[in-house]
N, C-alpha and C positions, 0 to 999 in steps of 0.2 A: 294324543288318546293313551293315555297311561294304561303300564301292563297289564293290571289286572283287570282294564275294562273290555281291551282288548278280550283278556281271556273269557271274559266273560260272555262276550260275543259267540265267541268257538263252542264254549259249554252248550251256549242257547241252539246253535246250530245242530250239534251232537244230540242234544234231549229232544230236540224235534223228529231227528234221525230215528232216534232210539224208541220215540214214542210209537211211531208208525210203524215200525217193524214188529214191535210191542205188539200193538193193537191187530196187525195182520197174522201174526202166529197163534195167537192166545182170543180169538174172538168166540172160539165156540168152548174154551175151557173154564172161563169163568162167567159171573154174572155180568150181565149188562150194565156196560158204563164203570165196571172197575178199573179198568186200564187207563182211560182217561183221567177218572178221580185220582188215583197214584200218580200220574204225570203231573196232574194239575198242581196237585201237594207239594211233588219234588219240586216242579219248576216255581214255585212260590216262595219256597225254602230256600231254595238255589240264588233265587233274584235278592231275597232279603239279606244273603249271605255278602254277596257281591257289592250291593250297593250301599248298607249300611255304614260303613265307615267306623263302625265301633262294635266292642263284642257287644254291649249290654243291649245298643239295638238290633244285633243281629239277633242274638236269644230271647229278646222279646219279641220279633219279629216271627220266629219260630214259633214260641209259644202259641202266639195268635194262629198262625197256619196249622197247626198239629191240632189246637181245640177244636177249629172248625173242622176241617175236613175229618176227624173223628165221627162227629155228628152224621156224616154220610156216609161211614164204612160198616157194614156188619161183621167183618173182620180187623178188629184196630190191630192184632198183632200183623199182620200182611201189612200193614200204615206202617210200624213201626219198623218193621223190616228195611222195608223199601228206603224212608228215611233215613232209617240208620245209617245203612251202605253208602249214599248218598252225602251225608253228612262227614266233613272232617272232624277231626278230635281237636280243635280248637281249646283252650283252655283261658278261664281268666278266675283270679282268686275271689272267693266272696268274701269281703272283711268280717274281722272278729268284733268290729264297734268297741274297740278301745277293752271287752272283756278276755278274748284271747288273738293270736297272731291272724289267724283268719279262721273260717268256717270249712269249709272245703273247696277243691277245685271245681270248678262249675264248666261244661262243656256241653255242645247240641247234643248230645246220645244220653246224658244224665235229663235234660229237659225232657227229650223224648221218652225217655222212661215215667217221668215224673205224670206228664200230660194223658201220655197215650196208655201204657202198662199198669199205672198205678191203679186208676179206676177199675179196670179190668181184673186185678186183682181183689179188689175189695169186695166185686161181683163175685167173684169165685168163691170167694171164701162163704157166702150166703147162699150158695148154690148146693141143694141137699144132694143133688145129682153127681157132685163132682167128689174124689177123695179128699177127706179135710187133710188141711194144711200139716204138715208132721207126719202121717200116720203112713208112708209108703218108703221104704228103705232107704231107696234114695233122697227122700226127705230129711231121714236124720242124719244122713252123710252131710247135705248140705249145712245143714244146724250144725253139725259138728263142727265142719271146716268152718263156717265163718267164726263161730265161739272162740275156735282155738286160735285160728290167724289173730283175732280183734284179740284176744288176753293176752299174745304175743307179742302184737304190736304196741299193747300198754306196757309190758314189760320190757320192750327192747326201745321203748321212745321214752319210758319212765315219765310218763302222762294220762290223765284218765281220758283227756278232747284225744291225744292221739290213737287211743285204742277204740274210741265212740267213733273218730272221724274214720278210719278203717273199718270197721261194721258198716257206717253207713253207704262207703264208696263200693264194697261188696253188696248190699242189700242193692244199690242203684244199678251198679253194673255187671251182675250175675243172679244174684239170687230171684230177683223179679222176674228178670227173663226166662228162669229157668223154671219156677213155679206157674209163669203164664203158659208160657209153652207146654210144660208137663201134664195140663190140662187140655188146653183150647186144642193144642195137635192131634191129640185122641178123639177126632173125628172129623171121616174122608174129607168132606167139603170143606171144613176149615182149613184143616192141613192143604189140601189142593192149592187152595188162593195164597197161603202162604208161602208156598213153594214156587207159584206163579210170581208172586211179588221180588222172591228172592233173584228169581231169574231173570226177569225184568230190568233190574236195577243193574242184574250184571252183564246184559247187553249194553247200557249204558257205560258202565264203567271200560267195557272191553272196548268198545268206540275212542273214547277217551284214551286210552291204555293205547291204542295202536296210533294215536294221534301225536301221542308226546313221543312214542318209540322211533316214529315217521319225521316229528321236527325236531326233536332234541327240545320239547319245551315243557317242564312241568306246569300245566295250566292253573293249578291250587296253591302254586309256592310262594305266590306274591301275595295272594288273600290276606294270610296271616299277619303281615308287616302292618297292612291298611285297616284291619278290622283293630289293632295291638294285642294282641294274643300274645301270651307265655312263650318263648321260645322253645321248640322241639324238633319234631321231625319235617318232612319235605325239603331235606337239602338234595343237590342232585349227587347222583351215584349212577355209575356205569361198570358197564362188565365189556371187557374188550374195548373197542370203538364204538360201542352203543351204548344208548342212554336207557335205562331200565327205567320204565313208566310205573308211579305209583299213584295216579289218579288221585281219589280223595282219600286215601289211607296214609299217607304223607311217608312210607314205605315200600320199596319193591316186592320186597316177601309178603307183606301183608297183602298185598292186589292179588299175587301168586294163591295165597290161600285163598282169597274169594273166590277167583275165579276156578280152584280148583274145586272149592266146594259147589260151585254154581255149574260146572261141566259136569260134574257126577250127579246133580242133582235135575240138569236137562236128560238123563238118560230115563229119569221117571215122567217129566214135564213135558218130551217129546210126545209120549204115548197119548197126549191132550192136544197134540197139534197136527193140523191136516199132514196125511204119507206123503212124502214124494220130497219134493224140492225144499220146503219149509222146515222140516227136520234136519235133512243135513245141512242148511244156512244157521239154525240155532248152534248144531254143536261146533259148526266152523266159527262161528263169530264166539263161543264160549273157548274153543285153543287159542284163537287170535287174541284174547285176552291173557290168557295164560302164558303163554309166548312173550309178549311185550312187556310182562315184568321180569322175562328174565331172571328168576326166581328157580334155583335147581330143587329145594326142597321140596316146593309144591309139585313138581315134576313127578316128583318120584313119588310122594302121597296119592297122585292121582293115576300112576299107575297101578298101585297098590288098591287102591279103589277100583280101577278096572277088572284087576284079579280078583276079589271080592264077589264082585257082581257076576263073573263066569262061573266062581268056583258053585255058589248058591244057585246057579240058574238050573234049571230042567234037566239039560244036557251038560254038567260040569264039566265030564271030561275033555267032551270035543269044544266045548268054548274056552277053556284055557290051554287045548291043543294050539286053536285057531287062534288066540293072542299071543303066545307066544311064538309062532308061525310070522304073525304080522310083526311083531318086533322084531326078531330076528330078520326079516325081509327088510323092513326099514333100515337098519345095521347096515346090512349090505348096499343099501342102495346108497347110502351115504358116503360109504366108501369107495363106489365105483362112479358116480356121479361128480361132476365137476361141479366145484362148491361146496360139497359135503362134506370136504375132511373139518373147515373152518367150521361148520356146525356140530361136531363131531367136539369141538375143540370146547365147545361151551356144557358139553353134558358131565354131568357129575361124575368122577370117578377116572374116566376114557379120556377126558378132555383136559387139555394146559392151562387154559384160563381163567385166572383166580383161583389156582390150584392151593395158595395159600392158605384160601380160607377152609378148605378142609384139615390144614394143618393148625389152622388156630382151632379147630373145635377139636381135636386131638388133646392141642395143649391146655386148654381151658379143660377139659373135662379130668387130665390127670392131675390138674392144680388143683380145681375141686374136690376132688377125693382127699387130698391133705388138709383143707379147710373143714369140709363134712365131717373127717372124722374127731375135730376140736368140740363140734358142736353139734353132736350126733343125733338128739331127740329135738332140739328145741331150733335151731337153726340161731342166724344173728343178723340182723337187719345191715350193720356195719360191713359185712364180708368183702364187701370189694375194696378197704383201705387196708385189710391185711399183707403182710409183704409177700406168703405166697400166690399172688395174684399180679406181681408184679412182671413177670417173664410176659405174661399176656396183656400187659398196661398200655392202654393206646392211647394216641395225642390226646393232651389235656389230663391225663391220670383216668381216662374212662377205661371201664370193664364190661366188653359188651357179652352178656349173658346169654347166646344163642341159643340158649334148650330151656325151654318152660319146666320140665322137669329138674332141672338143675337149679332155676330158678327160686321154685317153692323147697325142695330141700336145703339150699343154704339160707333160705329165709325161715322156714320153719321146721326145718329138720326132719327126720325120718316122718314124723308123727304129721306135719302136715302135707307128705307127700302121699302116703298112706292114704289119707283120707281122699286127697285128690285122686289118686289113681282106682280107689273103689268106685268115687264117681262114671270116671270114663269107664269101668268093668260094667258099673250097672246096666248104662246105656246099651253097650254092646251085647251082654247077655239078654237086656231084654228084647233086644231086636233080633239078634240070633234066633231066640227063640220065636219071636212072631215071624218072620222068612221060613221058617223050619215049619210053622203049622201054615205057613198058606204056599209055600214053592209049589207045589203040585196040583193047585187050583188055578189057573189064571184069573186075575183078579187085579182092578186098579190098588185095590191095597197091600196085596202081596208087590205090586213093584215099589208101592211106595217103602214097604219096609224096609225092600232089597235097596235100594237106594240110600235108606235113611243109615243100614250099615254098614254100605261102601262109603257113605262120608265120613261117622263118626270115625272108622277103622283107619280112613286116610288120615284124619284132621289128628286122632292121638301118634301118629309116625310121622308127623309133617312136625308138630310141637317139639318134637324130640331139634330139629333145625332151628328154632325161631321160639325169644321168649313171646310173653302174653302182650303184646303191646297193640297199642291201636287197637283195631275193629276184634282181633282175635280170641282175646278172653271172653268176651261177651258172645261171639260166635259159637264159641267151645260150650257154655253153658248154654244156649239155645239147643246144640245139639243134644247134647246130654237129656235136656226137658224131652226132646222130640223123642228121644229112645225111651225114655221112661215112659211116654204117652203112648209108643208102641207095645211096651210088654203088659197094659193095662187092659188084658181082656174084656172083663166089663165095661169097659166104656166105648167096646168098638162095636157097634150095630150097623151091618151093614144099610146102605140105601137111607140112612136114618140121619135127620139135619135136628133130633129134640135135645142133641146136647151141645149146640152151639152156644154159646156164652154170646149175647146181644145185650149193650149199651143202653142202659134205659134210655128211651128218646132219641135213638138212632133214628136217623132217615138215609133210606137209600134210593138217590136217582139211579132213572134207568138211563 
């Protein structure tokens, strides 16, 4: 039996385990049949991927699965988030049919955006109860960012199709996700189902990550070759003598980023789970996936997120001291216990394993400052070819820009970076205001807002250590949309479902 078919059997078994765990944990948290429908769609999409042996057949199968599944979901954004995290970003070029070189890189995420989110966005545009597109401050920032970066792509590539292609990619990967999230997530029931779907997907990813970490086998690495997808991620990366898991993401730090988001999201979701061992098991699963990725940036982000939760809790001083003491006690235990020194070696700043990565980031930042000064306001697409980056150039002439902010400012200058940072700040300020509004009145909405604030702050910190590759860029815009939704007080009505967007013809099975 070929490797990818053996991997499919393992993935299927892990998905069954994740399904039963999720069904047990969330039986009272969501509407009846929600978890079986999620995993049914996830298994069908995964089966299509492993058995298609062709990218176009896979994408066609995924289109069929998502269209059929959407008819059974009252919360299509939840289905999108779940399938988005389960699908790798394998790409194939859509030909230009002799008119241009090619139309666009098509991948499973863009198929899901077209089939699941585009119909929702069209419905939201006609919903009088929702803010009109472009009416919110963050909407204007998103539009300005999209138009400016597309214009600069046109200038950099000197072709109209280059700018149009960039705008199309932004629309599919970020703008539609932001728009739908900024409206749909402004309702408690919809937001609850979306966050449960995110954590349910993370349970599966945690199991896959733990398996890859233990068995030194990346389960999704060989599928790309069988499908004939374009080369890209999914290479084997180690840290010390361990394999860093990547699951469906193709890069360990991306898996770490997702698990960081899921761990912090679990602080809200666990309140919907039966008290006791179930809540502890949920957090343990998220922590297991975070460790399996062996990515230090998300570890730092998770700690920052936990401190945000402590600072904005009802007892900020006491909870912050407790968290600091727990961190200090853990460090002491690692120093004193047998084998603890080996674990310390993997930690950022204090460990010796892969310390060169930190040095690389410092050198990259110094060289980037030289390049930024040459193209201060508008950036340059070809910045990696400049001689200033020769000192950080890797094998094959590749320059790894392991910093999302640097990637934006190098490509689009300070103008692009300002718009990008304004987007992040709009979500942070909106969530902070929502948390301060609800912190002294215990409620599910207050817990949701606090979780959202911790996640967006953690994400803003973590993308300093990773470029917006794989799932990260879309997830950041999803979180921005969530933050904007939390700040729109007029759309929040406790115990009301009147604002949930339900696609026409939706059928929900119990």
